[in-house]
Each structure stands twice: as structure tokens, then as C-alpha cells.
VMD Tcl script that draws the C-alpha trace (Angstrom):
set ca {
  {-25.52 -21.01 137.19}
  {-26.06 -17.64 136.44}
  {-22.90 -16.97 139.00}
  {-20.96 -18.97 136.64}
  {-22.25 -17.36 133.29}
  {-21.73 -13.82 135.27}
  {-17.85 -15.00 136.40}
  {-16.80 -15.88 133.02}
  {-18.49 -12.76 131.80}
  {-16.09 -10.65 134.28}
  {-13.61 -12.52 133.73}
  {-13.45 -12.10 130.26}
  {-14.30 -8.08 130.00}
  {-11.88 -7.28 132.81}
  {-9.11 -9.04 130.54}
  {-9.93 -7.36 127.46}
  {-10.61 -3.78 128.66}
  {-7.56 -4.15 130.47}
  {-5.56 -5.05 127.33}
  {-7.55 -2.24 125.14}
  {-6.79 0.75 123.97}
  {-9.54 3.94 123.04}
  {-12.29 2.61 121.15}
  {-12.68 4.17 117.63}
  {-14.80 3.03 114.63}
  {-12.47 0.06 112.38}
  {-11.46 1.27 109.03}
  {-13.48 -0.45 106.43}
  {-11.38 -1.87 103.85}
  {-10.42 -0.84 100.16}
  {-13.22 -2.90 98.42}
  {-11.53 -1.24 94.93}
  {-8.08 -1.62 95.33}
  {-6.87 -3.23 92.21}
  {-4.35 -5.13 94.02}
  {-6.06 -8.05 95.39}
  {-6.92 -10.81 93.26}
  {-9.77 -10.91 91.08}
  {-12.87 -12.30 92.52}
  {-13.58 -15.39 90.27}
  {-9.96 -16.03 89.96}
  {-9.63 -20.25 90.84}
  {-8.60 -20.54 94.10}
  {-5.38 -21.76 94.95}
  {-4.88 -25.43 95.73}
  {-4.95 -26.69 99.27}
  {-1.06 -26.59 101.01}
  {-2.62 -28.20 104.41}
  {-2.26 -32.57 103.51}
  {-5.82 -33.91 102.59}
  {-5.79 -36.89 105.53}
  {-5.38 -33.60 107.98}
  {-7.85 -31.54 106.84}
  {-9.99 -34.91 106.54}
  {-9.50 -36.02 109.77}
  {-10.41 -32.26 111.13}
  {-14.22 -32.93 110.18}
  {-16.69 -34.68 112.54}
  {-20.11 -35.42 111.21}
  {-23.21 -36.78 112.48}
  {-26.54 -37.30 111.24}
  {-27.60 -38.72 107.65}
  {-26.15 -36.90 104.82}
  {-29.16 -37.52 102.77}
  {-32.02 -36.43 104.96}
  {-33.52 -34.35 107.15}
  {-33.26 -30.49 106.55}
  {-30.51 -28.41 105.40}
  {-27.14 -29.66 105.74}
  {-25.11 -27.43 108.04}
  {-21.20 -26.57 108.87}
  {-20.04 -25.75 112.84}
  {-17.11 -23.59 112.91}
  {-15.58 -22.11 115.64}
  {-14.70 -19.29 117.70}
  {-11.12 -18.02 117.94}
  {-9.16 -19.91 120.85}
  {-11.74 -22.90 121.09}
  {-12.30 -26.51 119.30}
  {-16.05 -27.03 117.93}
  {-16.96 -29.25 120.96}
  {-15.81 -26.67 123.38}
  {-17.71 -24.29 121.75}
  {-20.77 -26.38 120.36}
  {-21.56 -29.80 121.62}
  {-23.35 -28.55 124.81}
  {-25.32 -26.37 122.76}
  {-26.01 -26.20 118.94}
  {-24.69 -29.94 118.03}
  {-27.34 -31.30 120.27}
  {-30.07 -29.40 118.64}
  {-29.19 -29.69 115.42}
  {-28.72 -33.79 116.03}
  {-32.72 -33.32 117.91}
  {-33.61 -31.82 114.39}
  {-31.98 -34.81 112.49}
  {-30.22 -32.11 110.51}
  {-27.03 -33.44 109.11}
  {-23.94 -31.00 110.56}
  {-20.11 -31.19 110.97}
  {-17.82 -29.91 112.95}
  {-14.50 -28.25 111.97}
  {-11.83 -28.26 114.10}
  {-8.51 -25.80 113.21}
  {-5.21 -25.91 114.50}
  {-3.84 -24.54 117.42}
  {-7.04 -23.63 118.85}
  {-8.34 -21.48 116.08}
  {-5.73 -18.69 116.90}
  {-3.50 -20.36 114.16}
  {-3.05 -18.63 111.06}
  {-6.87 -17.79 109.41}
  {-5.57 -18.31 105.73}
  {-4.36 -22.18 107.16}
  {-8.14 -22.23 108.39}
  {-9.52 -21.27 105.63}
  {-8.58 -24.26 103.53}
  {-9.83 -26.39 106.39}
  {-13.37 -24.72 105.65}
  {-12.99 -25.55 101.91}
  {-12.56 -28.95 102.40}
  {-14.69 -28.79 104.72}
  {-17.66 -27.68 102.27}
  {-16.42 -29.05 99.30}
  {-16.65 -32.82 101.60}
  {-20.16 -31.69 102.86}
  {-21.73 -31.16 99.85}
  {-20.47 -33.80 97.83}
  {-21.75 -36.23 100.38}
  {-25.31 -34.52 100.65}
  {-25.48 -33.21 97.07}
  {-27.01 -30.20 98.66}
  {-25.97 -26.64 99.31}
  {-25.15 -26.52 103.11}
  {-25.23 -23.83 105.66}
  {-22.55 -22.51 107.65}
  {-22.96 -21.23 111.05}
  {-20.50 -19.58 112.88}
  {-19.44 -17.93 116.51}
  {-16.73 -14.77 116.61}
  {-13.59 -15.73 114.57}
  {-16.11 -18.85 113.63}
  {-18.56 -16.38 111.74}
  {-16.01 -14.60 109.97}
  {-13.23 -16.92 108.58}
  {-15.46 -19.20 106.17}
  {-15.71 -15.64 104.45}
  {-11.84 -16.05 103.23}
  {-12.76 -19.44 102.09}
  {-15.69 -18.00 100.04}
  {-13.78 -14.70 98.50}
  {-10.70 -16.68 97.44}
  {-11.75 -20.06 96.22}
  {-14.87 -19.14 94.12}
  {-15.61 -22.91 93.67}
  {-17.24 -23.15 96.79}
  {-19.91 -20.55 96.96}
  {-22.03 -22.24 94.72}
  {-21.99 -25.46 97.57}
  {-22.97 -22.88 100.23}
  {-26.75 -21.60 100.96}
  {-26.46 -18.94 103.97}
  {-23.35 -17.84 106.16}
  {-25.14 -16.93 109.76}
  {-22.07 -15.25 112.06}
  {-22.66 -15.09 116.01}
  {-20.64 -12.03 116.70}
  {-18.52 -12.48 113.95}
  {-15.37 -10.12 113.49}
  {-16.12 -9.61 110.26}
  {-13.93 -6.14 110.13}
  {-11.91 -6.89 113.06}
  {-12.25 -5.25 116.30}
  {-10.01 -2.41 118.27}
  {-9.44 -4.27 121.74}
  {-6.43 -6.11 120.68}
  {-3.91 -2.91 122.22}
  {-1.90 -5.76 123.72}
  {-0.35 -6.62 120.17}
  {2.45 -4.49 119.03}
  {4.46 -4.29 116.63}
  {8.05 -5.07 117.72}
  {7.19 -5.19 121.65}
  {5.32 -8.09 122.10}
  {4.32 -11.04 120.70}
  {0.53 -12.85 119.74}
  {-0.83 -15.94 117.94}
  {-1.46 -15.45 114.54}
  {-4.99 -15.00 114.29}
  {-4.91 -12.54 117.25}
  {-2.75 -10.50 114.87}
  {-5.34 -10.80 111.91}
  {-8.28 -9.98 113.78}
  {-7.24 -6.31 114.66}
  {-9.30 -3.72 112.82}
  {-7.28 -2.40 109.89}
  {-4.77 -5.46 109.44}
  {-3.54 -6.43 106.09}
  {-5.79 -9.80 106.75}
  {-8.80 -8.10 107.25}
  {-8.27 -5.64 104.01}
  {-7.92 -8.37 101.72}
  {-11.24 -10.49 103.23}
  {-13.24 -7.62 102.46}
  {-11.51 -6.87 99.30}
  {-13.92 -6.11 95.74}
  {-16.77 -8.01 97.53}
  {-17.87 -8.95 101.17}
  {-20.81 -10.89 100.67}
  {-21.67 -13.00 97.00}
  {-24.90 -13.31 95.19}
  {-26.42 -16.80 95.59}
  {-25.35 -16.67 99.80}
  {-28.13 -15.50 102.52}
  {-25.67 -13.76 104.86}
  {-26.76 -13.33 108.59}
  {-24.45 -11.36 110.78}
  {-25.83 -11.22 114.46}
  {-24.51 -8.71 117.18}
  {-24.69 -7.32 120.35}
  {-24.27 -3.81 121.43}
  {-23.13 -4.90 124.58}
  {-20.10 -6.77 122.80}
  {-16.50 -6.22 124.49}
  {-14.80 -8.56 121.83}
  {-16.13 -7.42 118.56}
  {-15.55 -3.48 119.28}
  {-17.47 -1.20 118.02}
  {-20.26 -4.13 117.65}
  {-21.29 -2.74 114.25}
  {-18.23 -3.68 112.48}
  {-19.82 -7.42 112.37}
  {-22.24 -6.26 110.12}
  {-21.65 -6.88 105.95}
  {-22.56 -4.04 103.80}
  {-21.11 -4.87 100.34}
  {-21.07 -7.09 97.37}
  {-24.12 -9.40 95.60}
  {-25.37 -11.47 98.62}
  {-28.81 -11.24 100.39}
  {-27.90 -10.08 103.66}
  {-29.14 -8.74 107.12}
  {-27.53 -7.21 110.30}
  {-29.69 -7.68 113.09}
  {-28.67 -6.38 116.59}
  {-30.17 -8.79 119.33}
  {-31.51 -5.58 121.09}
  {-33.83 -5.09 118.78}
  {-35.00 -8.83 118.55}
  {-35.14 -8.31 122.69}
  {-35.15 -5.59 124.36}
  {-32.57 -5.12 126.95}
  {-31.21 -8.35 126.42}
  {-27.71 -8.69 128.31}
  {-25.67 -10.99 126.58}
  {-22.10 -10.04 125.61}
  {-20.17 -11.90 123.10}
  {-18.45 -15.34 124.43}
  {-22.34 -15.81 125.59}
  {-23.50 -14.46 122.40}
  {-23.02 -18.20 120.17}
  {-23.21 -20.46 123.19}
  {-26.38 -19.42 125.32}
  {-28.60 -16.33 123.69}
  {-32.11 -17.18 123.21}
  {-32.07 -14.17 121.36}
  {-29.46 -15.63 119.08}
  {-31.33 -18.82 118.64}
  {-34.57 -17.12 117.62}
  {-32.44 -14.94 114.75}
  {-30.64 -18.15 114.04}
  {-33.64 -20.28 113.67}
  {-35.48 -17.88 111.75}
  {-32.86 -17.73 109.02}
  {-32.47 -21.58 108.87}
  {-36.09 -21.67 108.53}
  {-36.52 -19.48 105.91}
  {-35.74 -18.04 102.76}
  {-33.16 -15.57 102.92}
  {-31.69 -14.05 105.87}
  {-32.88 -13.87 109.07}
  {-36.06 -10.79 109.23}
  {-35.86 -9.24 112.03}
  {-40.23 -8.09 111.56}
  {-40.65 -12.24 111.76}
  {-38.18 -13.38 114.51}
  {-40.22 -15.15 117.02}
  {-39.98 -12.74 119.98}
  {-41.54 -15.64 122.58}
  {-37.83 -16.52 123.00}
  {-36.87 -12.47 125.04}
  {-38.72 -14.36 128.07}
  {-36.09 -17.14 128.10}
  {-32.93 -17.29 130.15}
  {-31.30 -20.08 127.96}
  {-31.38 -21.15 124.24}
  {-32.94 -24.72 124.15}
  {-30.91 -27.70 125.30}
  {-29.18 -25.90 128.21}
  {-29.99 -26.63 131.66}
  {-28.55 -24.84 134.17}
  {-28.66 -27.76 136.85}
  {-26.94 -30.55 134.51}
  {-23.21 -28.79 135.27}
  {-21.53 -31.99 133.87}
  {-23.09 -30.58 130.25}
  {-20.94 -27.54 130.63}
  {-17.75 -29.16 131.20}
  {-16.94 -28.45 127.25}
  {-16.91 -24.63 127.89}
  {-15.47 -24.85 131.42}
  {-12.02 -26.57 129.35}
  {-11.86 -23.89 127.04}
  {-11.84 -20.88 129.93}
  {-7.93 -20.83 130.09}
  {-7.05 -20.37 126.60}
  {-10.39 -18.19 126.32}
  {-9.13 -16.11 129.30}
  {-5.58 -15.46 127.39}
  {-7.19 -14.76 123.83}
  {-6.01 -11.27 123.82}
  {-3.06 -11.59 126.55}
  {0.59 -10.90 124.24}
  {3.73 -12.95 124.68}
  {1.73 -16.24 126.21}
  {-0.51 -18.89 124.89}
  {-1.40 -22.64 125.96}
  {-2.44 -23.84 122.38}
  {0.90 -24.48 120.71}
  {0.66 -21.72 118.40}
  {3.17 -19.51 117.33}
  {3.90 -16.59 118.56}
  {4.59 -13.95 116.07}
  {6.14 -10.45 116.63}
  {3.33 -9.41 113.56}
  {0.90 -10.07 111.56}
  {1.52 -13.38 109.18}
  {2.45 -12.25 105.93}
  {-0.73 -12.43 103.09}
  {-0.49 -15.63 100.26}
  {0.40 -14.74 97.11}
  {-2.88 -15.62 95.69}
  {-4.52 -13.02 97.61}
  {-2.94 -10.54 94.85}
  {-3.91 -9.75 91.32}
  {-0.06 -10.94 90.69}
  {-0.61 -13.86 92.10}
  {1.99 -17.01 92.86}
}
mol new
graphics top color blue
foreach p $ca { graphics top sphere $p radius 0.5 }
foreach p [lrange $ca 0 end-1] q [lrange $ca 1 end] { graphics top cylinder $p $q radius 0.2 }
display resetview
């Protein structure tokens, strides 16, 4: 099992580094620009048909019982089944926690502005079913893209208690040098997650966090995908926020980007602390006993069948940052998708 995980790590690292340019800190978005929509302007009508949005949401457990409901948001290039069915979903089922998985178009490499509509519908639906504020747990893009829904659909903020990102791409990454305007094509979400993209500027405009919501951003100093790793953090806005490096939880933690949201015991400890206590995760309170473990609970390295979902995701994962090619069916674009009109102060 260690060989399997090591192989996945090396493949992802090699592919990413092979396409990477010089590492530089991504520029923070302008938080004062008047060109973006006011923070409290009502969001637009959803453009994706309601039947499509509802079919993408798969929920499990009793919505009226158990711990706080949670929405699982998938990473780039994977479905929520590939990302979570063999780890977090098993844990939440054992806890009796009502949890939902939202499936994005094109294995989560389509336009993130469209994916945000799936989040808006999921949040509203879960809140209606449970009568309680929900938590959102996301890996990589899955920890970042719910924030688009919170930024441009203010009504959902009162329905969310916390957002927990595992290596979230909150400010993009500098290791997408294979996407060159006019020279190569890339999937929409890849363009949008480049550091300094128009999408990132709009996402972080005005405020990164909102009052009444707890934000926990967990990152690893060894991240080879979200680079530089501290760009996962959130610093502006009125939300209660914590940025936690797993190496500050478990010194010498070896896990990189892919394994952060799937098997890391340090990440499990930080997520559990955030879910079980008021406010975001607190470094001094996180259970350090998990530092002696190799995997989070529920991961049996001898049960190879349980790894079938993540193994099926390998082809798409390995092609994530490769220009000009995809197996997801997503449109390959020569540049970043245009921002929707509702993003701007002038509106539609």
C-alpha cells in the first residue's frame, strides 16, 4: 500500500513539476476594487436547470438527526465518489451524520462559475431538509469553489456554519505554466485556478470570508499543486478563520496535495477539531495522537478493493495540468472563461 501511495505521489509531482514555471508568490486579489458586485447584492437566478442540479446531489442519513450536516465538495478532476466514498463518507456514515456529495460537470474541471450553482442549490436544499446550518468540507478546488457561491449569492451565507478546506486553492497556483494564452488549450477550471486569474480576483474581491461562518484552511508545506502552499489561507473579511499547516500539527508530516484530502491523519485531526468545537480549528486543541498514525480512520491498506474509486480517478488526475488533452469531456479553451455579468458592479 505504501508503494501505491508513493507511486501516486511521484506521478502527480513529476507531472506538475514538469509543467511548472518559476515559483513565485501569487498576487492577492484587489479587495477594494469598485468594479465588482457589492457584497450584499442578491445573486442571480441559477442558469442550470433545477432537475440537473437536484440530480447531482446525493445525500445519506437522517437529515433531522445526528451531528451537523456536511456537504462534501470534490477536487479538480474527480467526482465526489472518487474523492470521498472510501474515506470521509464512511466516517460520516459511522457518525450518523447526514452528508451529501455534489457531483460537478466534467469531473470538476468545467467552469467553476457553473459549479458554484451546484453549490448554491446543494446548500439551499440541505438547509431546507435539515433546518440546520451546514458545514462544507472540500479538497483542493473543492475547498475553494464553494466560496464563489458565498461571495455572489449572499442568501446562502446564513445557511452555512463553516467551510473547511483541505489544501484549498483559495488564491490559485503558479504551477500551471502549460496553459499559455494563444498557444495551448486547457479546461476552464485549470485556467481559473491560475494565480492572478480574473476568476481569482473576483472570488477574493471585497472580502474572502463572511460574518457568521467559520473558515478552516488546512495546508501542507509540501504541496506541489497549490503553490506556494500558504496561498491556501484566508485573511480578509469578517469570518472567523484559521489557517493551519499540517507540519505545525504533526512535525515532519510527509503528505502532499493529493493525500491531504484523502488519507492524512493530521488533516483528519484538524477537520475533526473544527467540526466538534465552536469556531474554526485551533492548533493548540488538535489531537496530536493522530501524528503516530499512517492513515485517517477507515483506511485499511490491505483492502485493495476500497481503493478502486481513487484508482479509477488516476487517468484524469494525471492529465489535470496537461494542456491540449482531457478525458473528461470538458471544453478545452484557449483562455480563461469570461466572468459572468453578475460579477460586476454594473450587473447584467
